[in-house]
C-alpha positions as CSV (number, residue, x, y, z in Angstrom):
1,X,144.0,117.1,103.9
2,X,140.4,116.2,103.4
3,X,138.1,117.4,100.6
4,X,134.4,117.6,101.2
5,X,131.9,117.0,98.4
6,X,132.4,117.5,94.7
7,X,134.1,120.5,93.2
8,X,132.5,122.9,90.8
9,X,133.6,124.2,87.4
10,X,132.6,127.0,85.0
11,X,134.1,128.1,81.7
12,X,134.2,131.7,80.4
13,X,136.3,133.6,77.9
14,X,138.8,134.4,80.7
15,X,139.5,130.7,81.3
16,X,138.4,127.7,83.4
17,X,137.2,128.4,86.9
18,X,137.0,125.9,89.7
19,X,135.8,125.9,93.3
20,X,136.4,123.2,95.8
21,X,136.2,122.5,99.5
22,X,139.4,121.5,101.4
23,X,139.5,120.8,105.1
24,X,136.2,122.7,105.7
25,X,137.3,125.8,103.6
26,X,136.2,126.8,100.2
27,X,138.8,127.8,97.6
28,X,138.7,129.2,94.1
29,X,141.2,128.8,91.3
30,X,141.4,129.9,87.6
31,X,143.3,128.6,84.6
32,X,143.5,131.0,81.7
33,X,144.5,128.2,79.3
34,X,142.7,125.2,80.8
35,X,146.0,123.6,81.8
36,X,147.8,125.7,84.4
37,X,146.0,127.0,87.5
38,X,147.9,129.9,89.0
39,X,145.3,132.2,90.7
40,X,144.0,130.9,94.1
41,X,141.6,132.6,96.4
42,X,140.2,131.6,99.8
43,X,136.5,132.3,99.9
44,X,135.5,131.2,103.4
45,X,134.7,128.4,105.8
46,X,132.3,126.0,104.2
47,X,131.6,123.0,102.0
48,X,129.8,122.0,98.7
49,X,130.6,125.0,96.4
50,X,128.6,125.6,93.2
51,X,129.7,127.8,90.3
52,X,128.1,129.6,87.4
53,X,129.0,132.4,85.0
54,X,126.5,135.2,84.0
55,X,126.4,136.9,80.6
56,X,128.7,139.7,81.7
57,X,131.4,137.2,82.6
58,X,130.9,137.4,86.4
59,X,131.6,134.2,88.3
60,X,129.1,133.3,91.0
61,X,129.8,130.9,93.8
62,X,127.4,129.6,96.4
63,X,128.6,127.3,99.2
64,X,127.3,126.2,102.6
65,X,128.8,127.9,105.7
66,X,128.6,126.3,109.2
67,X,126.4,128.2,111.6
68,X,128.0,126.6,114.6
69,X,124.6,125.2,115.7
70,X,123.0,121.7,115.4
71,X,119.5,120.5,115.0
72,X,117.6,118.3,117.5
73,X,119.5,115.3,116.2
74,X,122.9,116.8,116.7
75,X,123.5,117.4,113.0
76,X,125.6,120.5,112.1
77,X,123.6,123.2,110.4
78,X,124.7,125.5,107.6
79,X,123.5,128.6,105.7
80,X,124.1,129.0,101.9
81,X,126.5,131.9,101.2
82,X,126.8,133.8,97.8
83,X,129.8,135.6,96.4
84,X,130.6,136.8,92.9
85,X,133.8,137.7,91.2
86,X,134.2,140.5,88.6
87,X,137.0,142.8,87.5
88,X,137.2,144.3,91.0
89,X,137.7,140.9,92.6
90,X,135.4,138.9,94.9
91,X,132.4,140.5,96.5
92,X,131.4,140.5,100.1
93,X,129.7,137.3,101.2
94,X,125.9,137.4,101.7
95,X,123.4,134.9,102.9
96,X,121.2,133.3,100.3
97,X,118.2,132.3,102.4
98,X,114.5,132.4,102.7
99,X,113.0,133.0,106.1
100,X,112.7,129.3,106.6
101,X,116.4,128.6,106.7
102,X,117.9,131.6,108.6
103,X,118.7,129.4,111.6
104,X,120.5,126.9,109.4
105,X,119.7,123.9,107.2
106,X,121.0,120.3,107.0
107,X,122.8,120.2,103.6
108,X,124.7,117.0,102.7
109,X,125.1,117.6,99.0
110,X,125.8,120.6,96.7
111,X,123.0,122.9,95.6
112,X,122.2,123.7,91.9
113,X,123.0,127.1,90.5
114,X,122.2,128.5,87.1
115,X,122.0,131.8,85.3
116,X,119.2,132.7,82.8
117,X,119.7,134.8,79.6
118,X,118.9,138.0,81.5
119,X,121.6,137.4,84.1
120,X,119.2,136.3,86.9
121,X,120.8,133.9,89.3
122,X,118.7,130.8,90.4
123,X,119.8,128.5,93.2
124,X,118.0,125.4,94.6
125,X,119.1,123.3,97.4
126,X,118.0,120.2,99.3
127,X,117.4,120.2,103.0
128,X,117.8,116.9,104.8
129,X,118.5,114.8,101.6
130,X,118.0,111.5,103.5
131,X,114.4,112.4,104.4
132,X,112.9,113.9,101.3
133,X,109.4,112.6,102.2
134,X,109.0,115.3,104.9
135,X,106.6,118.2,104.7
136,X,109.5,120.4,103.5
137,X,109.7,118.3,100.3
138,X,112.8,117.8,98.3
139,X,113.9,121.5,98.1
140,X,114.0,123.7,101.1
141,X,114.3,126.9,99.1
142,X,114.5,128.6,95.7
143,X,116.1,132.0,95.5
144,X,116.3,134.6,92.8
145,X,119.1,137.2,92.8
146,X,119.2,140.0,90.2
147,X,122.7,141.4,89.8
148,X,122.0,143.6,86.7
149,X,122.1,146.7,88.9
150,X,124.6,145.6,91.5
151,X,126.5,148.6,92.9
152,X,129.8,148.3,94.6
153,X,130.2,148.8,98.3
154,X,133.0,150.9,99.7
155,X,134.3,149.2,102.8
156,X,136.1,152.2,104.2
157,X,134.6,152.4,107.6
158,X,134.8,154.3,110.9
159,X,132.9,152.1,113.3
160,X,133.8,148.9,115.1
161,X,130.8,147.2,113.6
162,X,132.1,147.9,110.1
163,X,135.5,146.7,111.2
164,X,134.1,143.4,112.5
165,X,131.8,142.6,109.6
166,X,133.4,144.2,106.5
167,X,136.6,143.7,104.6
168,X,138.8,140.9,103.3
169,X,138.0,137.7,105.1
170,X,140.8,135.1,105.2
171,X,142.8,133.3,107.8
172,X,146.0,135.2,108.4
173,X,148.2,132.4,107.1
174,X,146.6,132.6,103.7
175,X,147.0,136.3,103.1
176,X,149.9,136.8,100.9
177,X,148.9,140.2,99.7
178,X,147.8,143.6,101.1
179,X,144.1,143.5,101.6
180,X,142.2,146.4,99.9
181,X,139.5,146.7,102.6
182,X,140.7,149.1,105.2
183,X,139.0,150.3,108.4
184,X,139.8,153.6,110.1
185,X,138.7,154.0,113.7
186,X,139.0,157.4,115.5
187,X,139.2,157.6,119.3
188,X,138.1,154.0,119.9
189,X,138.3,152.9,123.5
190,X,140.9,150.3,124.5
191,X,139.4,147.7,126.9
192,X,142.2,145.1,127.2
193,X,145.7,144.3,126.2
194,X,147.6,141.0,126.2
195,X,148.9,138.3,124.0
196,X,147.3,135.4,122.1
197,X,149.0,132.2,120.8
198,X,149.4,131.3,117.2
199,X,151.5,128.7,115.3
200,X,154.2,130.1,113.0
201,X,156.2,127.7,110.9
202,X,155.3,124.8,113.3
203,X,156.3,126.8,116.4
204,X,154.0,128.3,119.0
205,X,154.4,132.0,119.4
206,X,152.8,134.9,121.4
207,X,151.3,137.8,119.6
208,X,150.6,141.2,121.3
209,X,147.2,142.7,120.9
210,X,144.7,145.1,122.3
211,X,140.9,145.3,121.9
212,X,138.8,148.3,121.1
213,X,135.1,148.6,121.7
214,X,132.1,150.8,121.1
215,X,130.8,152.7,124.1
216,X,127.3,151.1,123.7
217,X,129.0,147.7,124.1
218,X,127.4,146.5,120.8
219,X,130.6,145.5,119.1
220,X,134.4,145.1,119.6
221,X,137.4,143.9,117.7
222,X,141.0,142.7,118.3
223,X,143.9,144.8,116.9
224,X,147.2,142.9,116.3
225,X,149.8,145.2,117.8
226,X,153.0,143.5,117.1
227,X,154.9,140.5,115.6
228,X,154.6,136.9,116.7
229,X,157.6,136.1,118.9
230,X,158.9,134.4,122.0
231,X,158.8,136.1,125.4
232,X,159.6,138.7,126.5
233,X,157.1,140.6,124.5
234,X,157.3,144.3,123.7
235,X,155.2,146.8,125.6
236,X,152.1,148.0,123.9
237,X,151.8,151.8,123.8
238,X,148.1,151.8,124.7
239,X,146.4,150.6,127.9
240,X,142.8,149.9,129.0
241,X,140.9,153.2,129.3
242,X,142.9,154.9,126.6
243,X,141.4,156.2,123.4
244,X,143.2,155.2,120.2
245,X,143.2,155.9,116.5
246,X,143.5,152.7,114.6
247,X,143.8,151.9,110.9
248,X,144.4,148.6,109.1
249,X,143.1,145.8,107.0
250,X,140.5,143.2,108.1
251,X,141.4,139.6,108.4
252,X,140.4,136.5,110.5
253,X,143.1,135.3,112.9
254,X,142.5,132.0,114.8
255,X,138.8,132.3,114.0
256,X,138.5,135.8,115.3
257,X,138.0,139.0,113.3
258,X,141.1,141.3,113.6
259,X,142.5,144.5,112.4
260,X,145.8,143.5,110.9
261,X,147.2,140.1,110.0
262,X,150.4,138.1,110.3
263,X,152.3,136.9,107.3
264,X,153.8,133.4,107.2
265,X,156.8,134.6,109.1
266,X,154.7,136.1,111.9
267,X,155.2,139.7,111.0
268,X,152.2,142.0,111.5
269,X,151.0,143.7,108.4
270,X,149.2,147.0,107.7
271,X,148.3,148.2,111.2
272,X,148.9,151.7,112.6
273,X,147.7,153.0,115.9
274,X,148.3,155.8,118.4
275,X,146.9,157.0,121.7
276,X,144.5,159.9,121.1
277,X,143.2,160.5,124.6
278,X,141.7,159.0,127.7
279,X,138.1,157.8,128.2
280,X,136.1,160.0,130.6
281,X,133.9,157.0,131.5
282,X,135.8,153.7,130.9
283,X,133.6,150.9,129.6
284,X,132.5,148.5,132.2
285,X,132.5,144.7,131.6
286,X,129.3,143.0,130.6
287,X,128.5,140.2,133.1
288,X,127.4,136.9,131.5
289,X,127.3,133.2,132.2
290,X,130.2,131.1,131.0
291,X,127.9,129.4,128.4
292,X,127.1,132.8,126.9
293,X,130.7,133.8,126.2
294,X,131.2,134.2,122.4
295,X,127.6,133.8,121.4
296,X,126.4,132.6,118.1
297,X,128.2,132.9,114.7
298,X,126.9,136.0,112.8
299,X,128.0,136.4,109.2
300,X,131.8,136.2,109.3
301,X,132.0,136.9,113.1
302,X,132.6,133.4,114.4
303,X,131.3,132.2,117.7
304,X,132.1,129.0,119.6
305,X,130.7,125.8,118.3
306,X,127.1,125.4,119.6
307,X,127.1,129.1,120.8
308,X,123.8,130.9,121.1
309,X,122.7,134.5,121.6
310,X,124.3,137.7,120.4
311,X,127.8,137.4,119.1
312,X,130.0,139.1,121.8
313,X,133.5,138.1,120.6
314,X,135.8,141.0,121.4
315,X,133.6,142.6,124.1
316,X,134.9,143.2,127.6
317,X,133.0,140.7,129.8
318,X,133.0,139.4,133.4
319,X,132.3,135.8,134.5
320,X,132.2,134.0,137.9
321,X,132.5,130.3,138.4
322,X,134.6,127.5,139.9
323,X,137.8,126.3,138.4
324,X,137.1,122.8,137.1
325,X,140.5,122.1,135.5
326,X,144.0,123.7,135.2
327,X,146.5,123.2,132.4
328,X,149.5,124.7,130.7
329,X,149.4,125.7,127.0
330,X,152.1,125.1,124.3
331,X,153.9,128.3,125.4
332,X,154.0,127.4,129.1
333,X,151.1,129.8,129.9
334,X,148.8,128.7,132.7
335,X,145.2,128.0,131.7
336,X,142.1,127.7,133.8
337,X,138.7,126.2,132.9
338,X,135.9,128.0,134.7
339,X,132.4,126.8,134.9
340,X,129.4,128.5,136.6
341,X,127.3,125.3,136.4
342,X,126.2,125.8,132.8
343,X,128.2,122.7,132.0
344,X,128.7,123.8,128.4
345,X,131.4,121.8,126.5
346,X,134.7,123.5,126.3
347,X,137.5,121.4,124.8
348,X,138.8,119.0,127.4
349,X,136.5,120.4,130.1
350,X,133.4,122.5,130.5
351,X,132.6,126.1,131.0
352,X,135.1,128.6,129.5
353,X,138.8,128.6,128.9
354,X,140.7,131.4,130.7
355,X,144.3,132.3,130.1
356,X,145.7,133.1,133.6
357,X,149.4,133.7,133.7
358,X,150.5,134.4,137.2
359,X,147.2,133.2,138.8
360,X,147.4,130.8,141.7
361,X,143.8,129.7,141.5
362,X,143.3,125.9,142.0
363,X,140.6,123.4,141.1
364,X,137.5,124.1,143.2
365,X,138.2,127.8,143.8
366,X,135.4,130.3,143.0
367,X,136.9,133.0,140.8
368,X,135.9,136.2,139.0
369,X,137.5,136.9,135.6
370,X,137.3,140.2,133.7
371,X,138.6,140.0,130.2
372,X,137.8,139.9,126.5
373,X,135.4,137.3,125.1
374,X,137.2,135.3,122.4
375,X,137.3,132.0,120.5
376,X,140.0,129.7,119.4
377,X,140.1,126.6,117.2
378,X,139.7,123.2,118.9
379,X,139.3,120.0,117.0
380,X,136.9,120.7,114.1
381,X,135.3,123.7,115.8
382,X,135.8,126.6,118.2
383,X,135.7,126.9,122.0
384,X,134.8,129.9,124.1
385,X,137.7,131.8,125.7
386,X,138.2,134.8,128.0
387,X,141.5,136.7,127.6
388,X,142.1,138.6,131.0
389,X,142.4,142.3,130.5
390,X,145.5,142.6,132.7
391,X,147.5,140.7,135.3
392,X,144.9,141.4,138.0
393,X,141.9,140.2,136.1
394,X,141.6,136.8,137.7
395,X,140.7,137.0,141.4
396,X,139.8,134.2,143.9
397,X,136.5,134.9,145.7
398,X,136.4,131.7,147.8
399,X,139.0,129.0,148.0
400,X,138.0,125.5,147.1
C-alpha cells in the first residue's frame, strides 16, 4: 500500500479523529479513548485530507479529488472536496471551489482548514506550490462555508440523475453495511443487459447487470442484477426495451456508479427489480467518437482518465472504428480495441475497449458497436469501455 501526504487529526469530546490517504483513497477513523481505533469510513478517491472540528462537535474533512484531467504540462489536476460528520453520519461530498479552480488545480500538499468561534469554516490551499511566484500567488483560493443553518438532504429519489449522483459512495468491496441512501426508479427503460468482470477473493468472476436510462438520454446507471460467479450466468428477467421498477442502495463498483453492491463474497446486496411494461419508443443509441466515450468526471460520476465533455457513463451509445487490437480477458472473454482515428490512449492500445464475446472481428476490420458507455480501472486510472447491449451488438462493416 502507498500513503499520500500527511494525515490529519482533530480532537473532540467524542474522541480522537484521524483522516489519511491510502492508495489514492481517503479514509477516516475514530478512537473514543485515544488508543483503539475501531470505526473506519471510506470518504472517497483523493489525497491530502485536512480535518477540523466546529463548536457543535461536527468533524469537517476537506481533501483533493482527481478530476481525471491534466494541465498543459501533463500534471494531474484535482478539486477540493468537503464533507462533514455529525450524529447522522457523513454528509454528501461537495466541491469547495471558487470559479478559478472549477476545472482543477495542481495541489501537491495539504490545504489548511480552521473553524472560527461562530462555526464558520475557512479553507486555504496552494496551487502549484513549486511556482509560488506566478500571478496566482501563494494561495489559489480562500473559501468560507457557514454550516450554522445546514439542513439535511433526503436522498430518496425517483430519477436516474439522483441515482447516479446521490447516495452512499464507496467501492463495493468496502461496503460492509447496508447503505441508508436508497433510490427508487419507476418504469425506467432498460437499454442493455450483460455481464461485467470483478475480482472476488483473488478470483475473476462475472456479474450480471442491466442498465436503465432516462428518455432524454441525459443520464443512465448500471443495476447489479445478480451474484458474481463463474459461467454459465443466470438469465436476467428484463431485456432491452423493457420498462422496470428498480430499488436499491447506491455504490461505486469498478469505478462506475451502480444500484446495488457486492459484498466481499460476491453476493449482491439490496437490489429489487421487476418488469413493469414495454417502452413504446425504445431509446436509440447516441453516436459518438471513440474518444468521447465516458466523458469527464463529474462529482462522483467517474469518467476515463483524460476524458472530456459530458459524462456519459451508463448511456446507450454507438461507435464506429477499426479494430486495432484483440485480446482475451481474465475470464476468457474476447476483447476488441476499436479506434476511429481519435488515437486516444486506452490501456495497452488506443480508442475504446469493447467486450465482444462471440465476435469474429479481426484487426483491421471496420466495425460498428452498440452498447453501454462504461469505465474500468487500469493502472492508476480508468479507461473507456463499451459493453455491447446484446450478442449482435458488434457488426463488421468492412473486413480489414
